[in-house]
VOGU-3710 file (C-alpha; in Angstrom, 3 decimals, decimal comma):
1> mpkkssvkli> -76,602/-11,828/-154,733  -73,807/-11,873/-151,697  -73,659/-9,046/-149,121  -71,083/-6,220/-149,892  -68,487/-6,559/-146,822  -67,220/-3,280/-145,663  -63,599/-1,921/-145,958  -61,311/-1,415/-142,995  -59,102/1,438/-142,785  -56,423/1,392/-140,426
11> plgglnevgk> -53,598/3,949/-140,005  -50,585/2,655/-138,084  -48,559/6,017/-138,620  -48,384/9,205/-140,153  -51,598/10,408/-138,660  -50,018/12,046/-135,743  -46,797/13,193/-136,920  -45,003/14,040/-140,308  -43,367/10,764/-140,970  -44,159/7,002/-140,084
21> nlillekdnq> -46,475/6,600/-142,763  -48,429/3,383/-142,751  -52,091/2,713/-143,673  -53,796/-0,740/-144,021  -56,871/-1,373/-146,230  -58,588/-4,739/-145,275  -61,716/-6,335/-147,142  -62,999/-10,069/-147,312  -59,986/-10,982/-145,016  -57,437/-9,568/-147,313
31> iiiidcgvnf> -55,221/-6,762/-146,376  -52,743/-4,508/-148,508  -50,264/-2,206/-146,904  -49,694/1,353/-148,382  -46,184/2,963/-147,212  -44,098/1,612/-144,664  -42,026/4,763/-143,264  -39,790/5,866/-140,139  -40,001/9,022/-138,316  -36,981/10,764/-137,091
41> pddemmgidy> -36,665/11,653/-133,116  -36,466/15,252/-131,877  -33,865/16,356/-128,938  -35,641/14,663/-126,400  -34,969/11,208/-127,950  -31,618/10,405/-126,304  -29,742/7,808/-128,339  -32,892/7,220/-130,689  -32,236/6,772/-134,333  -35,928/6,553/-135,455
51> iipdftyikn> -39,309/5,932/-135,019  -41,396/2,854/-136,523  -44,570/2,060/-136,823  -46,076/-0,853/-134,297  -46,464/-3,752/-136,560  -48,465/-5,999/-134,186  -51,855/-5,956/-135,924  -49,847/-6,855/-139,042  -47,979/-9,666/-137,234  -51,450/-10,980/-135,661
61> nkkkvkaviv> -52,993/-11,152/-139,392  -49,977/-11,810/-141,481  -51,773/-14,757/-143,480  -54,301/-11,609/-144,658  -51,554/-9,628/-145,995  -51,341/-9,845/-149,765  -49,171/-6,770/-150,439  -47,052/-3,512/-149,947  -47,860/-0,762/-152,095  -45,289/2,473/-151,903
71> thghedhiga> -46,022/5,690/-153,294  -42,695/7,375/-153,373  -39,202/6,516/-152,422  -39,182/8,949/-149,305  -37,715/7,650/-145,844  -41,228/8,249/-144,213  -42,279/6,166/-146,711  -40,110/3,223/-147,342  -37,397/3,324/-144,046  -39,268/0,946/-142,176
81> lpflyksinv> -39,547/-1,679/-144,630  -36,537/-3,567/-143,587  -37,873/-4,127/-140,209  -41,622/-5,169/-141,383  -39,956/-7,540/-144,045  -38,294/-9,371/-140,891  -41,774/-10,420/-140,072  -43,542/-10,956/-143,457  -42,797/-11,583/-147,112  -45,462/-10,467/-149,416
91> piyatkltlg> -44,970/-8,683/-153,052  -43,867/-4,961/-153,126  -45,516/-2,753/-155,942  -43,582/0,816/-156,500  -42,682/2,671/-159,559  -39,054/2,068/-161,099  -36,763/4,690/-159,151  -38,904/3,793/-155,696  -38,168/0,120/-156,521  -34,631/0,850/-156,772
101> likiklngle> -34,439/2,748/-153,783  -36,315/-0,261/-151,863  -34,037/-2,552/-153,304  -30,916/-1,064/-151,739  -32,707/-0,715/-148,275  -33,688/-4,530/-148,275  -31,058/-6,014/-149,621  -29,150/-7,226/-146,421  -32,238/-8,984/-145,361  -31,872/-12,877/-145,122
111> nfkniefnki> -35,038/-13,446/-147,137  -34,031/-10,554/-149,598  -33,748/-12,962/-152,646  -37,090/-14,183/-152,196  -39,260/-10,759/-151,757  -41,351/-10,285/-155,252  -41,016/-6,948/-156,724  -43,393/-5,875/-158,927  -42,961/-2,318/-160,959  -46,147/0,056/-161,051
121> dpgspinigp> -46,911/1,558/-164,328  -49,083/4,702/-163,909  -51,274/3,225/-167,102  -51,805/-0,429/-165,910  -54,250/-1,011/-162,955  -53,411/-3,979/-160,735  -55,781/-6,372/-159,143  -55,084/-7,410/-155,416  -58,051/-9,626/-154,050  -60,870/-7,306/-153,634
131> fnidffrvnh> -59,093/-4,157/-154,608  -58,440/-2,762/-158,133  -55,866/-0,387/-157,847  -55,188/2,459/-160,466  -52,322/4,885/-160,265  -52,071/8,584/-161,018  -48,607/10,413/-161,531  -47,924/13,595/-158,781  -45,228/15,776/-158,810  -43,287/15,953/-155,202
141> sipdgvglii> -39,647/16,804/-154,491  -38,646/13,084/-155,817  -39,417/11,901/-159,205  -41,609/8,926/-159,647  -44,593/9,628/-157,083  -47,864/8,339/-157,475  -51,323/8,623/-156,236  -53,599/5,413/-155,590  -57,241/5,089/-157,083  -58,531/1,806/-155,247
151> ntdigtilht> -61,735/0,586/-156,390  -63,623/-1,989/-154,579  -67,597/-3,167/-154,752  -68,318/-0,585/-152,130  -66,908/2,319/-153,714  -63,688/4,344/-154,500  -60,796/5,198/-152,372  -58,545/7,755/-153,410  -55,070/8,403/-151,782  -53,435/11,469/-153,215
161> gdfkidqspi> -50,069/10,161/-152,049  -47,476/13,314/-151,111  -48,237/15,727/-153,619  -48,009/19,355/-155,047  -49,344/20,566/-158,176  -46,385/21,733/-160,631  -46,973/22,997/-164,320  -43,582/22,738/-165,213  -41,756/20,200/-163,370  -37,927/19,256/-163,856
171> dgkvtqfski> -38,619/16,105/-165,412  -41,357/17,270/-167,546  -43,861/14,947/-165,695  -46,974/16,571/-164,841  -49,633/15,505/-162,521  -52,282/12,939/-164,106  -55,134/15,109/-163,797  -57,385/13,289/-166,390  -57,081/10,182/-164,315  -58,066/12,311/-161,218
181> vsagqkgvla> -61,150/13,944/-162,851  -62,255/10,242/-164,174  -62,501/8,788/-160,974  -64,299/12,110/-159,388  -66,913/11,913/-162,226  -67,316/7,843/-161,515  -67,645/8,370/-157,757  -65,366/8,738/-155,086  -66,611/7,436/-151,710  -63,405/8,742/-149,422
191> mlcdstnaee> -60,473/10,865/-150,255  -57,055/10,703/-148,007  -55,187/13,696/-148,438  -51,752/15,147/-148,056  -51,806/17,512/-144,729  -48,442/18,229/-144,565  -48,969/21,997/-146,155  -52,401/22,773/-145,350  -51,197/25,858/-143,213  -49,920/27,582/-146,170
201> egytlperdv> -51,689/29,993/-148,270  -51,794/30,307/-152,012  -49,739/27,752/-154,060  -46,493/25,793/-153,387  -43,733/27,529/-155,448  -42,570/25,395/-158,578  -39,043/23,559/-158,184  -37,835/25,295/-161,199  -37,834/28,569/-158,892  -35,191/27,030/-156,672
211> gknlkekflk> -33,042/26,872/-159,507  -33,128/30,378/-160,328  -32,208/31,389/-156,904  -29,294/28,625/-156,779  -27,702/30,513/-160,033  -28,282/33,779/-158,585  -25,947/32,694/-155,384  -23,472/30,944/-157,747  -22,874/33,849/-159,563  -22,152/35,791/-156,489
221> adkriivatf> -19,853/33,307/-154,866  -16,131/34,529/-154,608  -14,831/31,411/-153,450  -16,017/27,408/-153,277  -19,653/26,902/-152,839  -21,371/23,988/-150,520  -24,951/22,659/-151,075  -26,588/20,519/-148,730  -29,719/18,791/-149,629  -31,636/15,744/-149,130
231> ashihriqqi> -30,155/12,759/-150,776  -33,405/11,820/-152,379  -34,431/15,060/-153,853  -33,313/14,207/-157,389  -34,797/17,015/-159,107  -32,863/19,617/-156,636  -29,518/17,592/-157,353  -30,436/17,601/-161,101  -30,525/21,647/-160,747  -27,318/21,599/-158,992
241> ldvskelqkk> -25,673/19,817/-161,627  -27,043/22,159/-164,438  -26,305/25,073/-163,062  -22,577/24,014/-162,282  -22,374/22,973/-165,672  -23,646/25,993/-167,043  -21,166/28,182/-164,725  -18,093/25,978/-165,696  -17,778/24,694/-162,360  -16,726/21,396/-160,926
251> vaisgksilk> -18,807/19,202/-158,237  -17,715/17,003/-155,529  -20,036/14,549/-153,633  -19,434/14,082/-149,995  -21,933/11,561/-148,296  -22,689/7,934/-148,838  -26,527/8,682/-148,851  -26,227/11,399/-151,640  -23,542/9,137/-153,638  -25,819/6,214/-153,409
261> sirisselgy> -28,900/8,281/-154,486  -26,998/9,840/-157,456  -25,866/6,410/-158,676  -29,435/4,661/-158,636  -31,157/7,452/-160,116  -28,924/8,047/-162,977  -28,229/4,349/-163,791  -32,440/4,210/-163,958  -32,119/7,412/-165,926  -34,122/9,759/-163,279
271> lkipdntiip> -30,825/11,896/-163,184  -28,707/13,123/-166,050  -25,344/13,807/-165,174  -23,290/16,672/-167,604  -20,397/15,622/-168,999  -16,820/16,767/-167,276  -18,924/17,877/-164,063  -18,521/15,660/-161,367  -14,746/15,000/-159,849  -13,479/12,872/-156,833
281> itkiddfplk> -13,724/14,775/-153,397  -10,174/14,032/-153,532  -9,458/16,364/-156,395  -11,052/19,575/-155,117  -7,495/21,217/-154,742  -6,912/20,764/-158,290  -8,896/23,348/-159,121  -9,224/27,317/-158,376  -11,371/27,440/-155,280  -14,213/29,626/-157,540
291> kivilstgsq> -14,639/26,514/-159,769  -15,705/24,054/-156,952  -19,293/22,987/-155,700  -19,402/20,421/-153,074  -22,744/18,392/-152,945  -22,967/17,306/-149,559  -25,682/15,380/-147,005  -26,712/17,085/-143,632  -29,530/19,598/-144,610  -31,161/18,565/-140,986
301> geplsalnkm> -28,027/18,729/-139,132  -27,489/14,949/-138,654  -24,599/14,425/-136,200  -22,692/11,872/-138,352  -23,403/13,828/-142,187  -20,825/15,454/-144,238  -21,985/18,940/-143,445  -21,934/18,772/-139,660  -18,421/17,338/-139,822  -17,429/20,036/-141,485
311> alndhkrvki> -18,849/22,775/-139,231  -17,104/20,901/-136,593  -13,796/21,225/-138,306  -13,822/17,225/-138,584  -13,921/16,228/-142,116  -11,225/14,813/-143,763  -11,204/16,606/-147,136  -13,361/19,762/-146,467  -12,011/22,619/-143,828  -14,304/25,480/-143,727
321> mnddmvvisa> -12,555/28,623/-145,207  -13,670/32,335/-144,673  -16,319/33,386/-147,481  -17,015/30,010/-148,272  -20,692/29,744/-149,630  -22,680/27,240/-147,870  -26,365/26,978/-149,258  -28,932/24,517/-147,245  -31,304/23,228/-149,616  -34,015/21,717/-147,565
331> spipgnekai> -36,710/22,542/-145,105  -36,592/21,341/-141,371  -38,082/17,853/-140,452  -40,348/18,923/-137,387  -37,994/18,196/-134,371  -34,427/18,813/-136,314  -34,996/22,734/-136,253  -32,450/22,734/-133,205  -29,603/20,651/-134,785  -29,887/22,696/-138,075
341> sntinmlieq> -29,489/26,036/-136,217  -26,460/24,726/-134,334  -24,827/23,321/-137,870  -25,570/27,040/-138,989  -24,322/28,803/-135,814  -21,047/26,781/-136,158  -20,480/27,308/-139,957  -20,770/31,057/-139,534  -18,520/30,778/-136,645  -15,644/29,392/-139,036
351> gadvfyesia> -16,308/32,201/-141,326  -18,668/30,466/-143,919  -21,738/32,618/-145,783  -24,582/30,529/-145,201  -27,926/30,457/-146,981  -30,895/28,828/-145,866  -34,687/28,531/-146,757  -36,274/31,340/-144,523  -33,594/33,922/-145,867  -32,553/32,679/-149,152
361> gvhvsghaak> -35,481/30,935/-150,956  -33,133/28,110/-151,895  -35,808/25,371/-151,021  -39,668/24,829/-152,015  -41,725/22,065/-150,567  -43,267/19,038/-152,128  -46,627/19,370/-150,714  -49,588/21,026/-151,733  -50,383/24,392/-150,166  -54,113/25,579/-149,376
371> eeikmmlslv> -54,965/26,178/-152,975  -53,657/23,020/-154,809  -55,340/21,035/-151,800  -58,726/22,757/-153,169  -58,056/22,063/-156,620  -57,817/18,498/-155,821  -60,999/18,674/-153,666  -62,811/20,050/-156,467  -61,750/17,228/-159,192  -62,185/14,567/-156,740
381> kpkyfipihg> -65,640/15,287/-154,877  -65,411/12,854/-152,346  -68,481/12,108/-150,147  -66,109/11,619/-147,102  -62,774/13,210/-146,570  -59,808/12,016/-144,332  -57,218/14,358/-143,734  -53,812/12,038/-143,318  -49,804/12,942/-143,537  -49,462/15,432/-140,866
391> enkhktqnak> -49,545/16,329/-137,232  -52,963/17,308/-135,635  -52,642/20,892/-136,276  -52,159/20,151/-140,474  -54,796/17,737/-140,270  -57,361/20,371/-138,802  -56,652/22,789/-141,053  -57,212/20,649/-143,900  -60,201/19,466/-142,500  -61,261/23,321/-142,970
401> iansmgiddk> -60,431/23,533/-146,344  -62,775/20,582/-147,353  -65,254/22,274/-145,125  -64,944/25,463/-147,212  -65,374/23,536/-150,082  -69,015/22,182/-149,241  -67,928/19,034/-147,589  -69,933/18,816/-144,517  -68,324/18,369/-140,747  -70,051/14,890/-140,684
411> hillvgngsi> -68,081/13,474/-143,609  -64,830/14,675/-142,574  -63,079/12,242/-140,419  -60,042/13,842/-138,088  -58,585/10,359/-137,031  -55,105/9,641/-135,388  -52,690/6,590/-135,604  -54,656/3,267/-134,654  -58,021/4,539/-135,569  -60,361/1,599/-137,245
421> ikmntnmcrv> -62,215/3,374/-140,189  -65,341/1,261/-141,345  -66,574/1,727/-144,811  -69,510/0,714/-146,803  -71,592/2,426/-149,302  -73,299/4,649/-146,916  -71,108/5,028/-144,162  -67,736/5,964/-142,927  -66,758/6,279/-139,331  -64,279/5,046/-136,514
431> skslnlktiy> -65,605/1,868/-135,054  -62,885/1,160/-132,498  -58,696/1,990/-131,916  -56,000/0,070/-131,516  -53,738/0,584/-128,979  -50,617/0,967/-130,623  -46,939/1,230/-128,936  -44,182/3,997/-130,008  -41,607/1,569/-131,578  -37,845/2,731/-131,156
441> idgigtgnlg> -34,828/1,773/-133,003  -31,926/2,352/-130,773  -28,717/1,352/-132,786  -29,642/-2,426/-133,868  -32,131/-2,821/-131,293  -35,883/-2,415/-131,866  -38,936/-1,940/-129,151  -41,114/-0,314/-127,046  -38,143/1,231/-124,612  -41,113/3,082/-122,434
451> dmvlkdrkll> -41,195/6,516/-121,094  -38,877/5,697/-117,960  -35,926/4,518/-120,431  -36,003/8,048/-121,979  -36,392/9,723/-118,513  -33,429/7,896/-117,655  -31,281/9,055/-120,472  -32,398/12,519/-119,607  -31,337/12,467/-116,165  -28,198/11,135/-117,346
461> srdgiiiavv> -27,478/13,766/-119,536  -28,582/16,428/-117,135  -27,705/15,245/-113,772  -25,282/12,234/-114,222  -24,862/8,934/-112,310  -23,558/8,007/-108,716  -22,458/4,635/-108,284  -22,212/2,999/-104,671  -20,003/0,160/-104,177  -19,798/-1,856/-101,094
471> gideknkkiv> -18,252/-5,248/-100,266  -20,059/-7,593/-97,483  -19,439/-10,989/-95,864  -23,268/-12,352/-96,134  -22,847/-15,120/-93,894  -21,269/-13,439/-91,212  -23,325/-10,146/-91,709  -20,260/-8,030/-91,986  -19,326/-4,935/-94,237  -15,754/-6,031/-95,363
481> yepdfifkgv> -15,110/-3,287/-98,118  -16,086/0,697/-96,834  -18,545/2,073/-99,201  -17,097/3,551/-102,181  -18,583/6,360/-104,930  -18,043/6,639/-108,679  -19,641/10,117/-110,242  -19,931/10,354/-113,742  -21,363/13,531/-115,299  -22,036/14,793/-111,856
491> iyiedferki> -22,160/18,787/-111,322  -19,851/20,263/-108,737  -20,597/19,101/-105,004  -20,360/21,914/-102,413  -18,361/20,701/-99,062  -17,828/17,498/-100,853  -15,718/15,242/-98,652  -18,500/16,054/-95,486  -21,344/15,157/-97,809  -20,103/12,025/-99,203
501> nkckevvrke> -18,733/10,812/-95,828  -22,163/11,147/-94,826  -23,583/9,239/-97,804  -21,053/6,342/-96,708  -22,803/6,337/-93,297  -26,156/6,231/-94,817  -25,142/3,119/-96,973  -23,363/1,522/-93,603  -26,271/1,843/-91,399  -29,043/0,603/-93,963
511> ikrcfnedit> -26,813/-2,305/-94,287  -26,640/-3,116/-90,863  -30,443/-2,220/-90,479  -31,039/-5,018/-92,818  -28,479/-7,354/-91,226  -30,622/-7,363/-88,014  -33,940/-7,906/-89,719  -31,894/-11,197/-91,298  -32,284/-9,274/-95,161  -29,591/-10,792/-96,769
521> tlnilekqvn> -30,629/-11,730/-100,340  -28,303/-9,232/-102,513  -30,847/-8,018/-104,791  -33,158/-7,087/-102,048  -30,281/-5,493/-100,005  -29,166/-3,423/-102,997  -32,808/-2,105/-103,407  -33,032/-1,188/-99,711  -29,698/0,626/-99,731  -30,160/2,188/-102,858
531> dklrkyiykk> -33,764/3,817/-102,047  -32,334/4,874/-99,087  -29,410/6,421/-100,397  -31,157/7,978/-103,307  -33,453/9,788/-101,016  -30,843/10,999/-98,825  -28,909/12,644/-101,478  -31,869/14,178/-103,433  -32,719/15,660/-99,681  -29,576/16,754/-98,227
541> ikirsivttk> -27,458/17,256/-101,778  -30,068/18,687/-103,733  -29,301/16,700/-106,814  -31,389/14,295/-109,073  -28,502/12,065/-110,559  -29,526/8,378/-110,813  -28,368/6,435/-107,986  -27,445/2,812/-108,242  -25,791/0,554/-105,547  -23,726/-2,520/-105,873
551> iint> -23,185/-4,533/-103,476  -20,251/-7,532/-103,509  -20,500/-10,837/-101,518  -16,747/-11,735/-100,633
//
């Protein structure tokens, strides 16, 4: 009988942050990828659009990769697929709605027509090499989410996906407990569990509670209502449409992403649009203010979103009026708190009455709190427990929950991105770790910018840049154009003229010194002058501006 090979589990993202989710499973020289998402930058990451996983290991082992399986359609699970599919082309497996969202995201790729898309049916297992994968439906803040039961010859690995336990979901599709129970009875070697809300006591409130609170707010509104939510939160959008229909209000949509989400989810049957409810944004002035609801992007304070443009008084169609009711129906993604707060403050300054999660109950999470995690653990009864999908503080709390449910500390693995976890029938441990890089997306550019680039951007934003320009005659070793200075974003300098004249003198002296030592190569000369000038400016003028010197040979 052949020896059973171990399974490698390698998280490339999602275990040091809420976002950027990507986990590899490798066995018998075959790899499956679970999810492939982005993470969103915080205020310190100047100019960065988002962060994606480091695909180096995947690229180095691309012949082994057999499939990508996606648990649901949120950006932190599908957002990095366009970057991954520049390097590989393997079948994608996802549920109907998730596939629809993925196709929109990948549509611009050159090899789009060659990608094989496979619809997951939770009632139909699939076989990919040594992995037999069954699926169970879960509740989350987007429809069509699934968890995975991955059967191998060394044991079963259960991946919860992002989940909460909602007994009365908007779409009527409850969690498939029978499959979870069956897996637990047969025996689960390792359970990978969503950690996002592991700090929260009790149970996550059901989505229907938001609908009730929204209705209460809508009834109190004397003028227009503007609601900002995630474009992917189909259940929330459904409730907004339903409440608007019930109260005989018209809904206008503002924001490309939410328009796209409504279109694809309604076409696929996941969103039911009430008759005569949606109107074009251009028609909002044709109805009484009290009859208008504007459904908008911008729940995270995104700079280019519709709500932020309204807050800045820069929206083409919507100008905030006194007593407009603005409802931000979302919770802040970590790192976005300041941007959301700024948007709220600007809206209030313009006269709007703003309601948000912490004061109004207009949002509930899509992630399991402590009691729901305990329920999942009691059904699965795993031998090993691996908290995923969260920062270290979330994973630590999840580990404590597992320990309280009787799982030994030695069987709980608190690991991070890049850890290579080796599993066999009687063992689950970290064997080694990959040295992962931080991969930034900056506009259309991709790469590891490095700490120095971000540091320079912070310096530029805080202290500006000083550019010194001087002309020389390299052959005759003479300065032919006196040093001149350009200041961008530099704060006021006291006794400006005298200090700048001193800076010019520093440049002249350093060039002459270099000439005397036969240093005439331009790039070396520029470096010598720049080093001397930068030190002088910091020491004498006491500012940390970026200093750059350009020497022109005439």
